[in-house]
N, C-alpha and C positions, 0 to 999 in steps of 0.2 A: 458467238460457236463455241459450245462447250472444248474443254480441252482433256485430253487423257487425264486418269486418275494418277499417273506417275508424276505429271506436273502440276499436282493440284496446290503444292507448298508456293509457285511462283506464278500464279494464274492472273489475269487481267478481265476484269468484266465491264463490258461496253454496252450499256442499256441507257440511251441518253448522253451520260456523262460517265467520266471512268469513276470507277468508286475506289481502286487502288489494289494494292496487294495485299493478301491475307493469306496467313498461315495454315487455317484451318476453317471448316465451316461452324464448329463449336455448335451451339443451340439455335442460331440463326439458320442453320439449314436443316433440321431435324422434321419438317414437315408438320409443326405444330399450329400452322394457320397464321403465322405472323407475317409470310411473306404475301400473302395473297392480297390482291388490291394495290401491292406497294413496291411492283416491278416484277411480280410473277417469280420470286427465286424459291428453287426446290432443288432436290437432290435425287439421285439415283442410289440403288444400294452399293456401288462404289465411291461413292462420295464427291461424283461428277458433278460439277454446275451446269445447269441449264440456261440461268438467266440471273442476273442480278437487280436488286432494287435502285433506282436512281438516287444520287447524294443529295442531300437534304441542304438547302439554304441556311446560311446562319440565324437571321433574324427576320422576323415578319414585320408588315407595316400596320399589323394590328387589327382588330376585330370590326372596326368601323370602315376599315378599307376592304372588307371583305376576307381578310386571311384569318386562318385558324391557328392559333400559335402552336399546338400539338402537332403540324406539319413542318416545323422549323425547329434546326437543330439545337439552338441556344434555350428558348424558353421550355422545350421539352426535356432537355437535361437538368433544367433548374427544378422542374416537375419531379422528376425520376430523384434526383437528389434529395429533396423535401421528402418524398413518399418513403424513400429508404432509410431516411434517418428518422422520420416519426415511426414507423413499425419497427426498427431494431432498439429504440429508447423505450418505446411501451413493453416490449417484449422484456427487456433487461430490467424494468421496473418490475414486472410480473414475477421473474424468475429471481430476484433479488432476496425474497425470503428463504429459497432454496439455497440461498449462498453459492449460486451458480455464477462463472466468471461470464463476462459481457459477449466474448466471443461466441459462447453457446447462442446468447440472443440474436447475434448478427449472422451466424450460421443459418440458423433456424428461419430468420426473417428473409435471409434471401430465398431459402427453399420455399418461403410461402408465397413471395411474390413470384416465382416462377411458375413453371408447367406444371409442378405438383400439386398446386393449390388453386391461386386466385387466377394462373394463369390458362386454366381449363375454360373460363370464359373468354373465346376467342376474341371477341370484341375487346375486353378490357387489354388483352397483349399486344393486339395490333394498335391501339390508340396509346397506349402507355409505353411500351416496348416495342415498336415496330421493329423490322427486319433492318430498316436502313439508318435507324439511330443507334445500333448496337457497337457500329466501328466507334462513333462518338463515345458511347458509353465506356466501352473497353480502352480505349485512350486515356479517358479520364481514371478510370480504375486502376490502370496499370501504373500511371504517373504518380498517383496516391501511393500505390503499392511501393514504387521506387523509392520514396522519400520514407515512407514508413520501415522498409528494411534498413533504410541509413539510419533510423533511430533505434532500430532493435541493434544493429552494429555497434551504436553508442552504449546501449546497455552491456554488451559483453567487453570486459576488460581482459586483455592479453596477460597481463601480471599475474592479474586473480587465477587465471588458469594454469601459469606456470608454477603457482604454489598449490595447485590441487593435491592432494594425498595420495597414497597409494590405495586407500580404501575407496574413495569416491572414483578415483580412475578406474578401478577393476570394476565397480558397480555399473560406469558408464559401459564398459566393454562390454559385459554380461548383458547390459540392457540393449544394446546394440546387435552384437553378434547372434544371438539366440533369436530374436525378432527377425532378423533378417534373413538367416536359414529357414525360419518357418513361413516369412512371406514367399520366397522363391519356391519350397514345396508347395503351397497354395496356389501360386501360378499356375504350376501344372496342371493343377485341377481345373481352373478355371480357363485355361487354353483349350481344355479337352470339352468344355461344355458352352461357357458363354461369351469366350473370347476365342473363338476359331480364326485364324487366319492373321493375328497380330504377329509382329515381327518379335521372334523369341527373345532375344538377349536384352533389348532395353524393356521389355515386359516384365521380365525376373527381376531387373536392376530396380525396375519403380516400385515394384509389388514390394520388393524388400525395405527399400527406402520408407516408402509408406506406413509399414507396420513397425519400422524400428525408431521412428522418432518420437522424442520427447519435447513438447511446446514449453521451452525455457520462459518467456513472457508470462503465458498463462499459468504455470507453474507457481511463479513467483506470487502471481495474485492470490492464488488458491490458498498458498502457504501463508500470505499474511492475512487474508478473512479467516482462516483456520486457527491463527496465533502462532503458527508452527516455525516463523522464521528462526527464532532463536533457540529452538529445540536442536538436539542431535539429529534427528531426522531431517528437519529442515535443512541444515546446512549441509548435510549429505545430499539431500535431493538438489538443492541447488547447485552445488559443484558438479555433480554427475551430470545434470541436465545442460549446465553450459558445456562440458565437453562434448555431451550429445549433439549440442546444436551446431558445433562447428563440424564434427563430422557427418554430422547429416546433410550439411551443404557440399562438402566435398564429394560425399554419393551422389547428390542429385547432379551436382557438376558431370560426374561420370555419366548418370543415367542420360542427361541431355544429350552429351557429346555421342551417344550410342544410339541415340534415337534418330539420326538423321536417314533418310530413306533414298532409294536409287542412287545411291553414292558407293564409292568403294570405300571397304572398312579403314583406309588409310586416312581417310577424312575425318573419321571419328577420331582416329589417334592424334592429327593434327590439331583438331579442336579441343582435346583434352591437354596436349601439351602446351598450346597457346594459352590455355586458362591459367595453367601453372606460371607461365612466364610471367603473363599479366600479374598474376599475385605477388610473384618475387620482386617485379619491379615497383609495384605498389609499396612493397614494405621497405624497399630500398630508397624511395625516392619521396613518398609521400609525407611520411613522419618528419622528416627536418623542416619541411614547409609547415607543416601543423605547429611545430613547436616554437618555429620563428614567430608565426601569427601570435600563438599563445602568450609568448614573452611580452608582446605588445598590448596586451589587453591584461592591465593590472588588477587585481582584486578591489573592488568596491566603485570600479569605474565601467560605464557602459562601454560594449564591446562595438570596435568600429564596423559600421554597416558594411565597408569594403570588404573586409574579411568575412562576415557572414555571406555575402554575395559570391565571392569568389569561392568559397568553401561549396556553396550549393549549386554552382555552375560546375565545380569538379564534380559532385556526385551525377551530374547531369552527364558530363562526357565521360566517366567512367562506366556510366551505364551503355552510353554508345558504344563504347570499345567491347563490352563483352557482348553486347548484341551483335557487335560487326563480326566476333569471332565466333560466333554461333552458339553460345551458353544462353544466356539471357540477361537482360538490363539488369535484374535483380541483383545479380550477383557482383557487379561493379558497385552499385550504391552501398550493399551490405559490407564490402572490404573497406570502403572509405570510412565507413561509421565504424569500424573495428580500430582502423588505425588514428582516429582522432584520439588525442591525450586527453586522459579523463580528469584530471587535476586542473584546478583552477575555474575562472568562471567561462573558458570558450566553450566548453562542451554544452554548459546549462544555457548559455544565450543561442547557442544552435537549436536546442530544443525548445525554447520559449518561442523563438521564431516560426518555428515548422509545426509544432506537435498540434495546436489546437485546430488548425485549418485542415491539416491531412487525416489526424485522427476521428475527427468530428465529422466532416463532410466527404472528403474522396475514398477514403478507406472502405466504408460501407458500401460504395459502389462495386468494390470487387467482390465483396460478398452476394451482392444482387445477380453480378456478371456469372459468378460461380452458380448460384441458384437458377438462373436461367439455363443453365446446361445439365442442371438435375432434374430428373423426370423420375420421381419414385414409381410412377405408373408402368416403367419399364421392368420393373421388379414382380413378375408374374409368375403365378403358380408354385406350388410347395417347393419345386425344385430350386428354384429363384431364389426363395426366401429362406431355404436350408444351406443356400452357398452363402449369404448373407450372416446367418448363425455361424457358419464355420470360419467365415473372415473374423467375425467378432471374437469367437472364440479363442483361434489362433492368436489373434493381436494380444489379447490379454493374456494368454497364457504365456507367450513369449517373453513379453514384459515383467510379468509379475512374478513368474517362477525363475527366470534368468536372474533378476534382481534379488528375489527371495533366497535364491542358494547361494550366491557369492557373499550376500550380506550376513547370513548366519554363520558363514566360514568365519567370518571376523568376530564372532561370539557376540554378535546384536541381539538383545532380546527379542523372541518370535514376533510379538505385536509391532515391535517398533520395525522389524525387518519386511512385514505384511503390507504396514503401512506406506512404507517406501517403495515398494513393488507397486501398490496402487497409485501413488503420486507420479511415477515415472512413466504411467500408464498413459498421461496427459496428452491431449492430441491439441491443435489449434490452426493457427493462421499457417505456419509452415507448412502442415499437413495438407492444407486446401490449395497452398502453391504449389507443391508437387502433383497433386492430384489433376490440376487444372494444366499444368506443363504437360502431363501425360495426356490429357484428352485433347488440347490443341495439336499435340504432334502425332494423334492418331494411334498413341499405344495402348490409351484406354478407350473401349466403347461406351455408349451410353448407360448400359446396363452394369458393367463393371464400375464405371464413375459413379453412379447412383449408391451403388454396394459400399463404396469405400467412403464415400461423403458420410452415410449413414453411420457406419461403424465409427468415423471420426467423433462425430457428436454424441454417440451412445458412451463411447470410453470417458470421454471427458466429463460428460453428465454424471456419470457413476461415482467419478473420482471422490467429490467431497462427501456422499453420506457412508461409502465405505470407509473410507479414511476416519470419520466419526465414529463409525461403528467400532473399528478394531483399535484406536489409537485415543486415548483421552488423557492428555499430559497432567492434567489437573488431579486425576487419579493417580498418576504414577508419581507424583512428587515424594520426595523423601518425607517420612514421618518421623523425623527425628524431634528432638525437643525445640520447639518455639517458647521459650521460656518469657523473654524480657519483651512483651507486645507493648509497652508502657515506658515513658521516662520515670513515672514514680515508682519505685522498686525498692525492695529490703535492703538490698546492698548496691549505694548508689555508685560503688568505684568501678561497676561492672563496665564494658565497653558499651557504648551508645552507637546503634545505627540509625542512620537516616537515610531515607529516600525522598532527595530532594528533585522536585520536577518542576521544567520550566519548557516554556513555547519557543521563545528566540531569544536574541542577544540581548534585548531589553530587561531580561529578568536577571541576567548574570551578577550585574554589581551588586545586587541587593543580596541575593543568596549567598556569594561569598563572603560577604559581610555579616551574615547571618551564621553562616558556618565557621567564621573566626569567632565570633562571640560564644559558640557551641561548643569550644575545645575543652573547656575545662581545665584541671591542671595536671602535671605530668605525673601525680602519683595514680592517676586513674589509668585504666585499662586504654584510654584511647578513645578517639572518636572515628568512626567510618561511614563515610558519605558515599552513598549512590548517586550520582548526578544521571538523571534519566530525562533524554531530550523527547518531547513528546511530538512526533511528527505524524501530520494526517495521511493517510492513504487514501488518496480521491481517485476518480474514475480515470485520470490522465493517465496514460501508459507510460510516462516519464516519472511517475513516482515510482516505479520499480529501481530507478536509479539509486534510490535509497536502499534498497535491498543490499547493494554490493558493500555498503556500509556494514551491515550489519553480516554479510556472509564472509567478510576476510578474517575476521576472528571471533566471531558468535555476537556477545551483546555491544563490546565498545563503539562509540561512533569516531573514535580517533585510534591511531597507534602510529609506529614510526614511518609507516610507507606512504602516510597522508600528507596533505597539502599543509604546509607550516604557517601558511599565512591565514588560515581559518582562526577568525577570532575566537571562537568559544574555545579552540585548542588552545590558544595561547592563555587565555584568560584560566582558565582551571590547571593546567600544567604549570603556570607561574605561582599560582595560588598554592599548589601541593609541593613544589619546591620549596618556597618561602616557609610555609607553616608546619611541612611534616606531618600534614592531616593525609590519612590514606583515602585518596578520591577515587572511585571506580565509575567510570562512564558506562552508560546503558542508553539504548535507543529503543522506544517504542515508536514500531510503526502499524497504525491501525485507522480505521474510520472512528470519527470523533465519537460516534453511538457504542463503539464497543471498547474505546481505549483504555476505559477504567477495569476492565477486566485484567489488562497487560499490566496497569498499575499494582493492582492488588496480587496478581498472581507474583510479580516481581519482589514485592513486599514480603510475601510469604516465604520465597524462595530463599532471600536474603536475610530472612529473619530481623526485619528492621521494625525498630520501637515507634517510630513514627514517620508518617508521609507529609511531606510538605508540600502544598499546592499553591501556585500563583492565583490570585484574586481575578475575576474575568473583566477587571476595570483596570486601568492604569490611570496615573496623574497627568494631566496636561500640564504646559509651563503655565497656566494662569492659575492651577492649584485644583481645579474642577477634577472630577473624576471621570473619565470618557470609557465607554465600553468597547473593550477589544475584540472580542467574539461571544456572542451570547451562548454558542456552544460549548464555551469552555466552562460557563455557570453549571451546565448540565452535568458535564465530567466530572465537577466538584462533588456536585450531590451524589453522583451515584459511587464515586470513591467514599464518601460520608457513610453510605449506606452499606458498603460491602467491605471495607476495609478489615484486615486481620490483626490492624495494630493500631494506635492512636493518630489522629489526622490534624495538621495544622493547615489553615487557610489564610497566605500572607496578603495584606494590603500594602502594596508597595508606593510609599510616597517618598522615596529616595533614601533609603537606611543607609549613613554613610555616606551620604552626599553623590551618589551615583556612580561612585568609582570605589575598586578596591582600597581600603584603608589597611596599611601595614599593621601588624600587632603593636608595635612600640608607639604607634600613633593613634590606636584608639582610646576615644574618650566619649561614652555614652552613657546615659541615664534610660535605664529601663524601668517601667511602672507594672507591677501586677496590680490588676482591680480585681479583689477577692469578695466573694457575695457568699460563696458555699457551694458544695457539690463535689463530684468527682472530677468534672472539667476543670474548675479552678485549682483543684488540688493539682491535676497536670501541669498547669498554665504555672504554678508556683513551683512544681519542683524543675521545670524547665528554665524557669529565672533563677532558682538557686543555683543551677548549673552554670548558667551564663554569670553570676555575680563572681565565680571563682576567677575569670579574667581579669588580669591586675587594672585594666582601662574600662572597667565597666562598674557601674555603681546602681545598685537595684533598690526601689520603694515599694514596699509591699503595703497596699492600703485595703483594709477590711472595712467592708460597710456593716454596720450593725444597726438594726432598729432601736429607735430610742425607748426606753422602758415605759415613758407615761402613754404612749401609743401601742404599743407591742400588741399585735393581735387584733388591730383595728384595721391595719391595711388590707383593701381587700383585693385579691388578685386571683390570678388562674391558679388550680390547685397543679402542683408539679407532679407527685407522685400520687398513685390510687390508695395506696397503704397509709393510714395514718402514721404507723410507727416509722416509716422511712424519714422522714424529716428529722424524727429524734434521733436515729439512727445516724444519719448523716451529719447532723449539728456536733454529735459526740465524736465522729470521725475527724470533722473539721479542727476541733477542740485539740485534738492528741496531734494532728499534723502541723498546726500553728504554734503549740507549745516550743517547738523548737526554735522558732522566728523570734518569739518574744523573748527569749534569753539569750540571744545572741548580742554581741558587742562589738561585732565587726564594723569598721568603717565603711565598708562597700554596700553594707545591707541597712536599711531603715525600715522600721515596722511601725505602722499606727493606724488606731481604728477610728473612725467617723461614725458619728451617731446623727442618724438620719431619721426625718418624718415621713417625708414625700419622694417619689422619683425626681421631682425637680431639684430637690436638694443634692440627690446623687450626681445629677447632671452638673449642677454647680462645682460640687467637689473635684469631679473628674476633670473640669475645666482648670482647674488649679494646676493640673500636671500636664497641661496640653503641651509643654515646652518640651518636653522628653523625646528621645529618640524613636523608643519603642514601647507599643503597649501590649502585652501579656493577658489575654481574657479566656476565660472558658466559653463553649457555645452554648452551654445549657446550665449556667447558675442556677443556684436554688435559694430557698429562703423567701421570707414575705417581700423583701426589697424587689428582689430579682424577678418575684410572680406579679408585682405591680408593674413592672417595666415590661413584662412579656407581653407586648402588642402585637398585632399583626403587622409584618413588614414585607418588604419585597425582596429581602436577602435572607431568608429563614436558615440558610446554611452559615451565616455568621452569627445566628442568637441575637438576642436584643441588644446586650451590650456591644458588641462586635458591629451591629446595623449603626447604631449610634455612633461608634468612632467613624466609622466608614461614610457617613452621608455626608452631604456637600453644607448641611446647616452646621455642623459639627468642625469650626477651624482649628486645626493643628495641622503641624507638619510632621507629625509622628507616625511612621509605621504601624501597621497593626498586625499581631499574629492571634488569631483565634483558633483555639485549641479544644478537639473534643478526644475524650479519653477512651480507650477502648474498652468496651463492655458489652460484646455480641453486636447483635444487627441493630442499625439504627433506623427510627423512624424519622422523617424529614417534615412531616405535616406541622406547619405552622403554628397550629392550633394545640400541638401536644408537645412542645419542645419539652425535651427532660425525659420522654419515653424510652424506654429501653426494651429491645427484644433480645433475651439471651438465648443462645443456641442451647438444644439440650444436652445436659452433660457437661457444659463447656466451663472450665476452670477461669473464673472472672478474676482471682487474685492478680495473674500475671506478674507473678514476683520472682 
């Protein structure tokens, strides 16, 4: 028998078996045909239930015994999960060229699987998403959401919130208050039209919260995709969004407390006060426990499984407590995530254990659960569509204008302020959570819910194109003098700036020893090194944890407040103090397909003379070269093509023995193989600077064609113009004249006359005992042309490919140098061709 509507929240349905308590009908009782034949579930206009579907058994006996697996809970849930993952991933792939965050694909995928699209086929809806399966689907979805909100809490660092400046705090306040006020105003319009009869105060608060939210995780991914994390706009947006996120959860707790029905207003007050008491209790009791666990999880060792299990059980217990209070289980999980210490390996281990399963399989179920409640067909007529436009315009106006006005008051340029307003208008999962809670608590009806979901999708979808249209940091860079784009220059005593990129701690010792060798003498203006950690931004949500390293103080990936046990921090900091070399740490967080843009932009912004990149292969213990990741090779190729300065690719064979060698103990031999051309001159200029180090000796070997066979060697033409070779030779002679006349003990110069490429190889083998080879990527001359055969590493050039091949036996590392001369073609058949930008100064002196 149906119970009165006032008791809908705690009804029990008995049709064969007990289905259990349900908070609301949601989409499962909207009359879309899902209940027919499955228990006869239907609703009347007041939401009273006339009957409920029978509960499903968990597993079937199989088709050979006459069972249809789709009539049983487990196989049906498996099919639903696979279908949801397939649809959302395909949509994410289709939207990737538009640079849209994955949450858009997941929301749209859920809508497409629901009654708005595929669900119009009643047979599909009854077989794939029958009404009696929705309690299982909702339970799995909310369990996944519970742990995902725990991960979101892990992303928020309370310490960074306390360091939020006045500017970001003011932007956050304006981005919340004005949209909240406009949301309340919009709610009066909706209550007078499509939302008649809803409870007033909860509806006002839910509408205000829905319009004032900024999705912190989604915003972080958009900023990373647009290369804005390290800009002033990106830092302000992240700081303001973090504050906004916390305030939104507080407002949502208030909205839930107010949305109780059929009770005294005192109940809402008790719910809210108990929620505050729960948070305060967690703040005082939980962090000491986590700190105790973290101390017993030393760096470099696996985290004890017992601590991980205890933490996850604590997340569930906190979710139970907040649901018991009457707020929502999600709040407990979020609070626990915020309180987990972010330093050390403990937080990372929790992410590794939880993330892939939750984000990959269970979280998409929440989007389809939401999509099943979203029926766009309820938005009928010009009046309803007009209300949709009103809601979208109100949401955009409140966020953009509120942010714009406050940002301009801090004298931020208009385009940056406008871009910040667009970024703060980003919605996402938290918005969907607010709307679903409002729908489940009868605060939002079907039509209002559909309008609000479309508003969230639209505002997030337009963020990327609008920001790209108004804000282009590449065009706003300072157009100051970028004079020294190469190591070779008229005044060698000027400061040398190096951008050294590395992927992991494996690259650190060799890079530090290379920097040590590059110091030069104290008479020079010095050496400035920018150490850039290249970090891949994957589809995993925890990649956003890296954003905090950028958000703390811009580019650096370490500072005084970070974990002192970090090995990279220790290595660079120790070298900086011992050598007095100015080292400035940086981080590039991007997909590997576009990370070359970050490298080139940073080199131009820091006016670096050379970018040094690690080779995509590393040496194994047996001496053979092994592929690290093939994607790194393409990163190197793109940097060579687009770099605003010279580029060096370092083939690491353990320069310095795999550990930092103190300056007093440095004893290295460096060999420069000189054939001719601008790249060889650049390598020689670098070698000359290294030879100033008291512990380094330099050998310069110039290869000259034997006079009796000059002109007989047949090879590939390097330059199209006949005069280019003559000009190059004369330039080489002028550059080498200084070395021929040198009488320093640390520099040795010799010429080798050769007849064939084979003699070149034999001569090079005589120097295989050195510590480092310096070679040009595009050597010129007859000998180099004869050696210029097709190889699998055109980014190293003919000589570099020879020295890095497994056939060439040596323990020496190799630095392949390309001198800046405009845009470079990496076609292996045209090594040496240069495309100069129009009007570009190629002297770079």
